[in-house]
C-alpha positions as CSV (number, residue, x, y, z in Angstrom):
1,M,154.7,55.6,111.8
2,I,153.2,56.9,115.1
3,L,152.8,60.6,115.7
4,S,154.9,62.2,118.4
5,D,153.5,64.6,121.0
6,K,154.8,67.6,119.0
7,R,153.3,66.2,115.8
8,I,149.9,65.6,117.5
9,L,149.9,69.2,118.6
10,E,150.7,70.3,115.0
11,E,147.8,68.3,113.6
12,I,145.5,69.7,116.3
13,D,146.5,73.2,115.2
14,K,145.8,72.2,111.5
15,G,142.4,70.8,112.5
16,T,143.2,67.3,111.2
17,I,142.9,65.9,114.8
18,I,140.3,67.2,117.2
19,I,140.1,66.2,120.8
20,E,137.4,67.8,123.0
21,P,138.0,68.5,125.8
22,F,141.8,68.8,125.2
23,K,144.0,69.0,128.2
24,P,147.7,69.4,127.7
25,E,148.6,67.3,130.7
26,C,147.0,64.3,129.0
27,L,149.4,64.4,126.1
28,G,152.1,61.8,126.4
29,T,155.2,61.3,124.3
30,N,153.3,59.7,121.5
31,S,149.7,59.3,122.7
32,Y,146.8,61.2,124.3
33,D,145.1,59.8,127.5
34,V,141.3,59.5,127.4
35,H,138.9,59.1,130.3
36,L,135.9,57.0,131.2
37,G,132.6,58.8,130.7
38,K,129.8,58.6,133.3
39,Y,127.7,56.1,131.4
40,L,128.0,52.3,131.1
41,A,125.7,49.8,129.4
42,T,125.1,46.1,129.5
43,Y,123.2,43.9,127.1
44,K,119.6,43.0,128.2
45,D,120.0,39.4,127.1
46,R,122.7,37.0,128.3
47,V,122.9,35.3,124.9
48,L,123.7,37.7,122.0
49,D,122.7,37.0,118.4
50,A,124.9,38.5,115.7
51,K,121.9,38.7,113.3
52,S,119.7,40.5,115.8
53,H,119.6,43.9,117.3
54,N,120.8,43.2,120.8
55,K,119.4,45.9,123.1
56,I,121.4,47.5,125.9
57,E,120.5,49.2,129.2
58,H,122.4,52.4,130.1
59,F,123.2,53.4,133.6
60,E,125.3,56.1,135.2
61,I,128.4,55.3,137.3
62,P,127.7,56.4,140.8
63,K,130.0,59.0,142.4
64,E,131.3,56.3,144.8
65,G,132.2,54.1,141.8
66,F,131.0,50.9,140.3
67,V,132.3,47.4,140.7
68,L,132.8,45.5,137.4
69,Q,132.3,41.8,137.5
70,P,134.1,39.1,135.5
71,G,131.9,37.3,132.9
72,T,130.0,40.5,132.0
73,L,130.6,42.7,129.0
74,Y,130.3,46.3,129.8
75,L,130.0,49.0,127.2
76,G,131.6,52.3,128.3
77,V,132.3,55.6,126.5
78,T,135.1,58.1,126.5
79,V,134.7,61.6,127.9
80,E,136.6,62.8,124.9
81,Y,135.0,63.4,121.5
82,T,137.5,63.1,118.8
83,E,137.8,63.7,115.1
84,T,140.6,62.3,112.9
85,H,140.8,63.6,109.3
86,G,144.2,62.5,108.1
87,H,145.5,59.7,110.4
88,V,144.4,56.3,111.7
89,P,143.6,56.5,115.4
90,F,144.2,53.5,117.6
91,L,142.7,53.2,121.1
92,E,144.8,51.1,123.6
93,G,144.5,50.5,127.3
94,K,146.8,52.2,129.7
95,S,149.3,50.0,131.5
96,S,147.7,51.1,134.8
97,T,144.3,50.0,133.6
98,G,145.7,46.6,132.4
99,R,147.4,46.1,135.8
100,L,144.0,46.3,137.4
101,G,142.9,43.5,135.1
102,I,140.7,45.7,132.9
103,D,140.5,45.3,129.1
104,I,138.9,48.3,127.3
105,H,138.3,46.7,123.9
106,A,137.7,43.2,122.7
107,T,138.8,43.7,119.1
108,A,137.8,47.3,118.1
109,G,141.0,49.3,118.9
110,K,141.4,50.9,115.4
111,G,139.3,53.8,114.2
112,D,138.9,54.9,110.6
113,V,140.1,58.0,109.0
114,G,137.1,60.4,109.3
115,F,135.8,58.9,112.6
116,C,134.1,61.7,114.5
117,N,132.7,60.7,117.8
118,T,133.3,59.5,121.4
119,W,134.8,56.0,121.6
120,T,132.6,53.1,122.8
121,L,134.7,50.8,125.0
122,E,134.1,47.0,125.3
123,I,135.1,46.6,128.9
124,S,135.8,43.3,130.7
125,C,137.8,42.4,133.8
126,V,139.5,39.3,135.2
127,Q,138.5,40.0,138.8
128,P,136.0,42.4,140.5
129,V,137.4,46.0,140.2
130,K,135.9,49.3,141.2
131,I,135.9,52.0,138.5
132,Y,135.0,55.7,138.5
133,A,133.7,58.2,135.9
134,G,136.5,60.4,134.8
135,M,139.3,57.9,135.5
136,P,142.1,57.5,132.8
137,I,141.0,54.5,130.8
138,G,143.0,54.4,127.6
139,Q,145.2,56.3,125.2
140,L,144.9,57.3,121.6
141,I,147.8,56.9,119.2
142,Y,147.8,58.1,115.7
143,F,149.3,56.5,112.6
144,V,150.3,58.1,109.3
145,V,148.2,57.0,106.3
146,E,149.9,56.2,103.0
147,G,148.0,57.4,100.0
148,N,144.9,59.4,99.5
149,I,141.6,58.5,101.2
150,E,138.7,57.8,98.9
151,N,136.0,57.3,101.4
152,M,136.2,59.0,104.8
153,Y,134.3,57.2,107.5
154,N,132.1,60.2,108.4
155,T,130.9,60.5,104.7
156,K,130.2,56.8,104.1
157,D,126.5,55.9,103.6
158,N,126.9,52.6,105.4
159,A,128.9,53.9,108.4
160,K,127.2,52.4,111.5
161,Y,128.6,54.5,114.2
162,N,128.3,58.1,112.9
163,N,125.7,59.4,115.2
164,K,127.3,61.7,117.8
165,T,126.8,60.3,121.3
166,T,127.8,60.6,124.9
167,K,126.6,57.1,125.8
168,P,127.9,53.7,124.8
169,V,126.6,52.2,121.5
170,E,125.6,48.6,121.1
171,S,126.9,46.4,118.3
172,M,125.4,47.1,114.9
173,M,126.5,43.8,113.4
174,W,122.9,43.1,112.6
175,K,123.0,45.8,109.9
176,N,125.4,43.7,107.8
177,N,124.2,41.3,105.2
178,F,125.5,37.8,105.9
């Protein structure tokens, strides 16, 4: 079950959902619009290795915008810092973003209960497209969880993306044992 706008507001009042900054005009019928932060990153190496720590280079989106190029994976970040303490958050693209040929996540659209951070975006495009810091980039929807939570994400010892950040974060796959 997806939370409605009224229910999202109730959960914000209870403190089980936190969105900073929160703007009422960004609340949809059953979602909340999030915006592209001012930082992007790309990997330093063209060939990535799942067992290695692949380094990234951060850069700031210029005021006049930045043109994304097909064939490159960009890591972006949301302006919004969120906390979700009783629901499963999902990040999806907006239809307006998709109609520009922009994908905002490769596979990582679901957050965990207890996720407390900005969202790193895995951005790709099908043709060159100019983007801007602060533009609407996606929407968060919240699902009800059945049952009690034993291990909240923000209290797990092995949680890889717990450090609060305003910049995109590279893959931490290399921290897994395989």
